[in-house]
NUVEX-612433 format. One record per residue (C-alpha): residue in one letter; residue number from 1; x, y, z. Coordinates in Angstrom, 3 decimals, padded with zeros to 6 digits, always signed. Layout:
BEGIN
+------+-----+----------+----------+----------+
: code : pos :        u :        v :        w :
+------+-----+----------+----------+----------+
:    A : NUM :        X :        Y :        Z :
...
+------+-----+----------+----------+----------+
This chain:
BEGIN
+------+-----+----------+----------+----------+
: code : pos :        u :        v :        w :
+------+-----+----------+----------+----------+
:    M :   1 : -003.192 : +023.456 : +004.997 :
:    A :   2 : -006.369 : +021.525 : +005.828 :
:    V :   3 : -007.769 : +021.935 : +002.317 :
:    S :   4 : -004.444 : +020.973 : +000.758 :
:    R :   5 : -004.193 : +017.859 : +002.943 :
:    T :   6 : -007.692 : +016.821 : +001.856 :
:    V :   7 : -006.587 : +017.046 : -001.767 :
:    R :   8 : -003.520 : +014.948 : -000.974 :
:    R :   9 : -005.308 : +012.244 : +001.002 :
:    E :  10 : -008.435 : +011.565 : -001.044 :
:    I :  11 : -008.973 : +010.125 : -004.503 :
:    P :  12 : -010.714 : +013.002 : -006.270 :
:    A :  13 : -014.308 : +012.811 : -007.388 :
:    G :  14 : -014.428 : +011.926 : -011.047 :
:    A :  15 : -011.182 : +009.945 : -010.959 :
:    Q :  16 : -011.091 : +006.205 : -011.520 :
:    V :  17 : -008.661 : +003.694 : -010.002 :
:    D :  18 : -008.660 : +000.308 : -011.702 :
:    Q :  19 : -006.435 : -002.401 : -013.156 :
:    W :  20 : -004.904 : -002.287 : -016.603 :
:    Q :  21 : -003.605 : -005.520 : -018.084 :
:    A :  22 : -000.212 : -005.549 : -019.755 :
:    P :  23 : +000.129 : -007.708 : -022.897 :
:    D :  24 : +001.458 : -010.610 : -020.798 :
:    G :  25 : -001.549 : -010.413 : -018.471 :
:    W :  26 : +000.150 : -008.663 : -015.556 :
:    G :  27 : -002.134 : -006.163 : -013.806 :
:    L :  28 : -000.971 : -002.586 : -013.316 :
:    R :  29 : -002.929 : -000.342 : -010.984 :
:    R :  30 : -004.107 : +002.668 : -012.982 :
:    F :  31 : -005.313 : +006.171 : -012.082 :
:    H :  32 : -007.350 : +008.113 : -014.651 :
:    W :  33 : -008.939 : +011.530 : -014.120 :
:    P :  34 : -010.705 : +012.891 : -017.228 :
:    A :  35 : -010.751 : +016.622 : -017.772 :
:    E :  36 : -013.988 : +018.451 : -017.193 :
:    G :  37 : -015.300 : +019.951 : -020.406 :
:    A :  38 : -012.951 : +020.512 : -023.328 :
:    A :  39 : -009.589 : +018.983 : -022.411 :
:    R :  40 : -006.425 : +021.072 : -022.472 :
:    G :  41 : -004.653 : +017.827 : -023.371 :
:    S :  42 : -003.612 : +014.566 : -021.755 :
:    L :  43 : -000.837 : +014.081 : -019.227 :
:    L :  44 : +000.703 : +010.729 : -018.278 :
:    F :  45 : +002.661 : +010.793 : -015.013 :
:    Q :  46 : +005.300 : +008.136 : -014.248 :
:    T :  47 : +006.341 : +007.668 : -010.635 :
:    G :  48 : +009.708 : +006.781 : -009.133 :
:    R :  49 : +011.010 : +003.578 : -007.594 :
:    G :  50 : +008.789 : +002.393 : -004.779 :
:    D :  51 : +006.263 : +005.161 : -005.424 :
:    V :  52 : +002.496 : +005.114 : -005.700 :
:    F :  53 : +000.479 : +007.640 : -007.665 :
:    E :  54 : -001.331 : +008.827 : -004.507 :
:    K :  55 : +001.832 : +010.741 : -003.545 :
:    Y :  56 : +001.228 : +013.116 : -006.468 :
:    L :  57 : -002.506 : +013.786 : -006.089 :
:    E :  58 : -001.803 : +017.412 : -005.164 :
:    S :  59 : +000.080 : +017.964 : -008.420 :
:    F :  60 : -002.563 : +016.033 : -010.345 :
:    A :  61 : -005.193 : +018.413 : -008.942 :
:    H :  62 : -003.136 : +021.388 : -010.124 :
:    W :  63 : -002.917 : +020.077 : -013.690 :
:    H :  64 : -006.522 : +018.899 : -013.737 :
:    A :  65 : -007.660 : +022.390 : -012.732 :
:    L :  66 : -005.831 : +023.667 : -015.829 :
:    G :  67 : -007.858 : +021.311 : -018.014 :
:    W :  68 : -005.546 : +018.313 : -018.348 :
:    T :  69 : -006.756 : +014.733 : -018.318 :
:    V :  70 : -004.360 : +013.073 : -015.869 :
:    T :  71 : -003.343 : +009.413 : -016.006 :
:    A :  72 : -000.781 : +007.401 : -014.052 :
:    F :  73 : +000.035 : +003.830 : -013.091 :
:    D :  74 : +002.107 : +002.010 : -010.498 :
:    W :  75 : +005.080 : +000.258 : -012.060 :
:    R :  76 : +005.088 : -003.528 : -012.197 :
:    G :  77 : +006.346 : -005.042 : -008.949 :
:    Q :  78 : +005.668 : -002.052 : -006.710 :
:    G :  79 : +002.835 : -000.144 : -005.103 :
:    G :  80 : -000.538 : -001.558 : -006.082 :
:    S :  81 : +000.827 : -003.454 : -009.106 :
:    G :  82 : +001.855 : -006.595 : -007.253 :
:    R :  83 : +005.242 : -008.057 : -006.402 :
:    L :  84 : +007.719 : -010.058 : -008.464 :
:    T :  85 : +009.389 : -011.674 : -005.477 :
:    P :  86 : +008.124 : -013.696 : -002.488 :
:    R :  87 : +009.941 : -011.286 : -000.173 :
:    A :  88 : +007.377 : -008.980 : +001.401 :
:    N :  89 : +007.431 : -005.437 : +000.054 :
:    C :  90 : +010.661 : -005.872 : -001.919 :
:    G :  91 : +010.774 : -003.944 : -005.204 :
:    H :  92 : +012.147 : -006.324 : -007.836 :
:    I :  93 : +012.504 : -006.351 : -011.613 :
:    D :  94 : +014.377 : -008.699 : -013.922 :
:    D :  95 : +015.440 : -005.997 : -016.357 :
:    F :  96 : +014.344 : -002.447 : -017.132 :
:    T :  97 : +013.267 : -003.613 : -020.593 :
:    T :  98 : +010.225 : -005.044 : -018.787 :
:    Y :  99 : +009.314 : -001.580 : -017.523 :
:    V : 100 : +009.802 : -000.109 : -021.000 :
:    A : 101 : +007.568 : -002.789 : -022.527 :
:    D : 102 : +004.814 : -001.892 : -020.043 :
:    L : 103 : +005.254 : +001.800 : -020.810 :
:    R : 104 : +005.157 : +001.170 : -024.561 :
:    A : 105 : +001.897 : -000.784 : -024.403 :
:    F : 106 : +000.231 : +001.515 : -021.886 :
:    A : 107 : +001.184 : +004.696 : -023.746 :
:    A : 108 : -000.044 : +003.319 : -027.065 :
:    Q : 109 : -003.520 : +002.704 : -025.639 :
:    W : 110 : -003.498 : +005.977 : -023.670 :
:    T : 111 : -002.582 : +007.978 : -026.779 :
:    A : 112 : -005.311 : +006.311 : -028.824 :
:    E : 113 : -008.001 : +006.873 : -026.205 :
:    T : 114 : -007.254 : +010.440 : -025.080 :
:    S : 115 : -007.103 : +013.834 : -026.757 :
:    G : 116 : -003.884 : +015.671 : -027.515 :
:    P : 117 : -001.555 : +017.235 : -027.015 :
:    H : 118 : -000.014 : +014.307 : -025.164 :
:    V : 119 : +002.706 : +014.946 : -022.596 :
:    V : 120 : +004.575 : +012.547 : -020.324 :
:    L : 121 : +006.108 : +013.483 : -016.976 :
:    G : 122 : +008.467 : +011.194 : -015.101 :
:    H : 123 : +009.903 : +011.492 : -011.597 :
:    S : 124 : +013.203 : +009.800 : -010.678 :
:    M : 125 : +013.079 : +006.220 : -012.032 :
:    G : 126 : +010.041 : +007.322 : -014.006 :
:    G : 127 : +012.131 : +010.095 : -015.561 :
:    H : 128 : +014.814 : +007.584 : -016.506 :
:    L : 129 : +012.222 : +005.345 : -018.143 :
:    V : 130 : +010.577 : +008.249 : -019.982 :
:    L : 131 : +013.933 : +009.241 : -021.493 :
:    R : 132 : +014.730 : +005.635 : -022.327 :
:    G : 133 : +011.264 : +005.244 : -023.853 :
:    L : 134 : +011.901 : +008.299 : -026.039 :
:    M : 135 : +015.323 : +006.998 : -027.044 :
:    E : 136 : +013.913 : +003.595 : -028.029 :
:    G : 137 : +010.777 : +004.917 : -029.733 :
:    A : 138 : +008.528 : +003.276 : -027.153 :
:    I : 139 : +006.678 : +006.567 : -026.631 :
:    A : 140 : +006.231 : +009.615 : -028.840 :
:    P : 141 : +004.575 : +012.417 : -026.829 :
:    D : 142 : +004.406 : +016.018 : -027.943 :
:    A : 143 : +006.596 : +017.015 : -024.981 :
:    A : 144 : +008.070 : +015.456 : -021.848 :
:    V : 145 : +009.233 : +016.558 : -018.406 :
:    L : 146 : +011.877 : +014.764 : -016.328 :
:    V : 147 : +011.733 : +015.575 : -012.608 :
:    A : 148 : +014.894 : +014.663 : -010.656 :
:    P : 149 : +015.550 : +011.950 : -013.265 :
:    M : 150 : +017.470 : +008.855 : -012.201 :
:    L : 151 : +020.260 : +009.112 : -014.770 :
:    G : 152 : +022.882 : +008.329 : -012.141 :
:    V : 153 : +022.756 : +007.502 : -008.429 :
:    R : 154 : +024.580 : +008.816 : -005.405 :
:    S : 155 : +026.539 : +005.996 : -003.787 :
:    A : 156 : +029.288 : +005.977 : -001.184 :
:    L : 157 : +030.842 : +003.128 : -003.161 :
:    G : 158 : +031.247 : +005.167 : -006.333 :
:    K : 159 : +032.317 : +003.111 : -009.347 :
:    L : 160 : +032.461 : -000.016 : -007.192 :
:    A : 161 : +028.674 : -000.048 : -006.729 :
:    P : 162 : +027.664 : -001.721 : -010.029 :
:    P : 163 : +030.153 : -004.642 : -009.891 :
:    L : 164 : +029.464 : -005.147 : -006.185 :
:    A : 165 : +025.712 : -005.311 : -006.826 :
:    G : 166 : +026.330 : -007.879 : -009.561 :
:    L : 167 : +028.498 : -009.994 : -007.267 :
:    L : 168 : +026.010 : -009.950 : -004.398 :
:    A : 169 : +023.133 : -010.750 : -006.756 :
:    R : 170 : +024.985 : -013.871 : -007.849 :
:    L : 171 : +025.862 : -014.960 : -004.290 :
:    G : 172 : +022.249 : -015.551 : -003.283 :
:    D : 173 : +018.678 : -015.108 : -004.414 :
:    P : 174 : +018.853 : -011.977 : -006.616 :
:    R : 175 : +015.269 : -011.226 : -005.629 :
:    R : 176 : +016.172 : -010.664 : -001.958 :
:    P : 177 : +016.180 : -007.100 : -000.559 :
:    A : 178 : +019.470 : -005.290 : -001.037 :
:    W : 179 : +019.183 : -003.555 : +002.348 :
:    K : 180 : +016.800 : -002.815 : +005.188 :
:    G : 181 : +015.276 : +000.343 : +006.503 :
:    N : 182 : +016.396 : +003.607 : +004.939 :
:    E : 183 : +015.876 : +004.613 : +001.326 :
:    K : 184 : +019.642 : +004.650 : +000.900 :
:    P : 185 : +022.265 : +002.456 : +002.613 :
:    Y : 186 : +025.458 : +003.734 : +004.233 :
:    T : 187 : +023.895 : +007.010 : +005.366 :
:    T : 188 : +022.733 : +008.481 : +008.646 :
:    E : 189 : +020.428 : +010.921 : +006.863 :
:    T : 190 : +016.773 : +010.084 : +007.389 :
:    R : 191 : +014.558 : +008.944 : +004.557 :
:    A : 192 : +012.339 : +011.965 : +005.133 :
:    N : 193 : +015.201 : +014.423 : +004.686 :
:    L : 194 : +016.404 : +012.640 : +001.559 :
:    L : 195 : +012.989 : +013.170 : -000.039 :
:    T : 196 : +011.596 : +016.547 : +001.048 :
:    H : 197 : +011.915 : +019.447 : +003.469 :
:    D : 198 : +008.128 : +019.419 : +003.976 :
:    P : 199 : +007.264 : +017.003 : +006.827 :
:    D : 200 : +003.524 : +017.230 : +006.228 :
:    R : 201 : +003.838 : +016.201 : +002.582 :
:    Y : 202 : +006.249 : +013.437 : +003.560 :
:    A : 203 : +003.615 : +012.148 : +006.000 :
:    D : 204 : +001.130 : +011.731 : +003.136 :
:    E : 205 : +002.989 : +008.625 : +001.919 :
:    L : 206 : +002.859 : +007.059 : +005.398 :
:    W : 207 : -000.842 : +007.889 : +005.646 :
:    W : 208 : -001.645 : +006.116 : +002.374 :
:    Q : 209 : +000.413 : +003.077 : +003.394 :
:    A : 210 : -001.543 : +002.907 : +006.650 :
:    Q : 211 : -004.787 : +002.783 : +004.665 :
:    D : 212 : -003.527 : -000.067 : +002.465 :
:    R : 213 : -000.355 : -001.982 : +003.353 :
:    A : 214 : -000.176 : -003.288 : -000.224 :
:    L : 215 : +001.000 : +000.184 : -001.239 :
:    L : 216 : +004.227 : -000.138 : +000.769 :
:    T : 217 : +007.308 : -000.965 : -001.269 :
:    G : 218 : +010.529 : -001.297 : +000.682 :
:    A : 219 : +014.099 : -001.763 : -000.464 :
:    P : 220 : +014.938 : -002.812 : -004.022 :
:    S : 221 : +016.213 : -006.274 : -004.765 :
:    W : 222 : +019.823 : -006.910 : -005.728 :
:    Q : 223 : +018.614 : -007.674 : -009.242 :
:    W : 224 : +016.779 : -004.353 : -009.388 :
:    L : 225 : +020.090 : -002.659 : -008.608 :
:    V : 226 : +021.896 : -004.678 : -011.278 :
:    A : 227 : +019.207 : -003.797 : -013.816 :
:    A : 228 : +019.217 : -000.105 : -012.811 :
:    F : 229 : +022.996 : +000.273 : -013.105 :
:    R : 230 : +022.940 : -001.469 : -016.488 :
:    S : 231 : +020.087 : +000.656 : -017.804 :
:    M : 232 : +021.672 : +003.918 : -016.657 :
:    A : 233 : +025.003 : +003.021 : -018.242 :
:    D : 234 : +023.348 : +001.938 : -021.495 :
:    L : 235 : +021.219 : +005.082 : -021.669 :
:    E : 236 : +024.198 : +007.397 : -021.259 :
:    K : 237 : +026.022 : +005.536 : -024.047 :
:    A : 238 : +022.967 : +005.698 : -026.335 :
:    P : 239 : +022.743 : +008.240 : -029.199 :
:    L : 240 : +020.612 : +010.674 : -027.207 :
:    E : 241 : +021.193 : +013.310 : -029.886 :
:    R : 242 : +018.417 : +011.560 : -031.801 :
:    V : 243 : +015.783 : +012.470 : -029.182 :
:    H : 244 : +014.064 : +015.531 : -030.668 :
:    T : 245 : +011.042 : +015.606 : -028.349 :
:    P : 246 : +010.893 : +018.924 : -026.456 :
:    L : 247 : +012.145 : +018.205 : -022.940 :
:    L : 248 : +012.215 : +020.016 : -019.622 :
:    L : 249 : +014.536 : +018.707 : -016.901 :
:    L : 250 : +014.048 : +019.764 : -013.273 :
:    V : 251 : +017.283 : +019.018 : -011.423 :
:    A : 252 : +017.871 : +019.175 : -007.644 :
:    E : 253 : +021.592 : +019.779 : -007.329 :
:    A : 254 : +021.608 : +018.749 : -003.639 :
:    D : 255 : +019.724 : +015.507 : -004.351 :
:    G : 256 : +020.980 : +012.789 : -002.011 :
:    L : 257 : +019.536 : +009.892 : -004.027 :
:    V : 258 : +020.076 : +010.491 : -007.731 :
:    D : 259 : +023.253 : +012.055 : -009.086 :
:    A : 260 : +022.313 : +015.486 : -010.420 :
:    R : 261 : +025.652 : +015.637 : -012.244 :
:    A : 262 : +024.496 : +012.875 : -014.572 :
:    A : 263 : +021.396 : +014.830 : -015.605 :
:    L : 264 : +023.461 : +017.999 : -016.134 :
:    R : 265 : +025.959 : +015.987 : -018.193 :
:    I : 266 : +023.289 : +014.406 : -020.377 :
:    A : 267 : +021.017 : +017.438 : -020.887 :
:    P : 268 : +023.340 : +019.270 : -023.342 :
:    R : 269 : +023.286 : +016.217 : -025.610 :
:    L : 270 : +019.515 : +016.446 : -026.027 :
:    P : 271 : +018.700 : +018.656 : -029.037 :
:    D : 272 : +015.652 : +020.356 : -027.507 :
:    A : 273 : +016.022 : +020.394 : -023.747 :
:    D : 274 : +015.612 : +023.105 : -021.107 :
:    V : 275 : +016.980 : +022.714 : -017.586 :
:    V : 276 : +015.695 : +024.285 : -014.370 :
:    R : 277 : +018.080 : +023.871 : -011.451 :
:    F : 278 : +017.314 : +023.889 : -007.726 :
:    G : 279 : +019.893 : +024.330 : -004.971 :
:    P : 280 : +019.951 : +023.187 : -001.331 :
:    E : 281 : +016.330 : +024.251 : -000.916 :
:    S : 282 : +015.206 : +021.070 : -002.704 :
:    A : 283 : +015.652 : +017.413 : -001.861 :
:    H : 284 : +014.763 : +014.583 : -004.241 :
:    E : 285 : +010.964 : +014.940 : -004.482 :
:    I : 286 : +010.748 : +018.375 : -006.091 :
:    L : 287 : +006.973 : +018.155 : -006.610 :
:    R : 288 : +006.462 : +017.283 : -002.928 :
:    E : 289 : +008.786 : +019.937 : -001.561 :
:    A : 290 : +007.942 : +023.013 : +000.497 :
:    D : 291 : +005.763 : +025.529 : -001.337 :
:    P : 292 : +008.517 : +027.852 : -002.633 :
:    V : 293 : +010.213 : +024.967 : -004.448 :
:    R : 294 : +007.052 : +023.196 : -005.523 :
:    N : 295 : +005.412 : +026.360 : -006.819 :
:    R : 296 : +008.490 : +027.271 : -008.855 :
:    A : 297 : +008.599 : +023.757 : -010.311 :
:    L : 298 : +004.917 : +023.795 : -011.274 :
:    A : 299 : +005.250 : +027.244 : -012.831 :
:    A : 300 : +008.204 : +026.046 : -014.909 :
:    I : 301 : +006.288 : +022.985 : -016.075 :
:    D : 302 : +003.174 : +024.997 : -016.931 :
:    A : 303 : +005.156 : +027.574 : -018.909 :
:    F : 304 : +007.028 : +024.839 : -020.763 :
:    L : 305 : +003.835 : +022.983 : -021.700 :
:    D : 306 : +002.101 : +026.184 : -022.778 :
:    A : 307 : +005.007 : +026.910 : -025.122 :
:    R : 308 : +005.835 : +023.431 : -026.372 :
:    A : 309 : +002.494 : +021.575 : -026.138 :
:    P : 310 : -000.105 : +024.258 : -026.860 :
:    R : 311 : -003.798 : +023.535 : -026.825 :
:    R : 312 : -005.024 : +022.159 : -030.146 :
+------+-----+----------+----------+----------+
């Protein structure tokens, strides 16, 4: 465990953390870890809402050891990529088209500057944005993996959640936090249990936030919720049958944050998609779960990439 924790709590030698400027001048914090020797290919990892790339260093080390060049960035308005609201630590966005524009520009430069095959992995909100990017032609990787993709959300309010979020956004500053404390309102379940059954891996996020408070992103804004509900609804109505990129979806059926049913409903519409399902043994963060879950997930990803994005 000590060696593993070192991997998880230290930027690896040879990796670079810097700022990448979006076309409008906004700075996105970037992680880039070139492969040693001849590259197996290039992998772009997209994090979830409120995430930072440090949470996935252990998985990055796994892929890097297999020869992949690994790149990631913090989404605009969260983690080390600044804030779009004066409210401290509130994750805000005007519309998800802003995220897609950042992804389009970043991926274009990344593809031009790195060797193929090129694959994109997205967790949660990142998975949603990867699929939306594929649908809109913003990205064109050789293959993609969606990990617990945010294609629907679990809410006690059900169908009332989107109109209620819109109403509350209009009743005050839409940039204000939608709630306090837990990752999910109206629940007594702890944030830790919503994310992973591995307390030591969960603690990694808290450790990184203690090193740099700028990495802490709290609740989303009301406008973020409005934008998320709109983007999820629009994506499900989109002609997803046109997405021919080879896809692997890892779905946690007991996920307490995203609605696994949405991913299982959408997957059959994708012409070239495989699905790996996890039961109650996995919470939302499949790649940060206990070893039996995490190892199965990594093995599935590796086998998929070997078959669908072979070394050139």
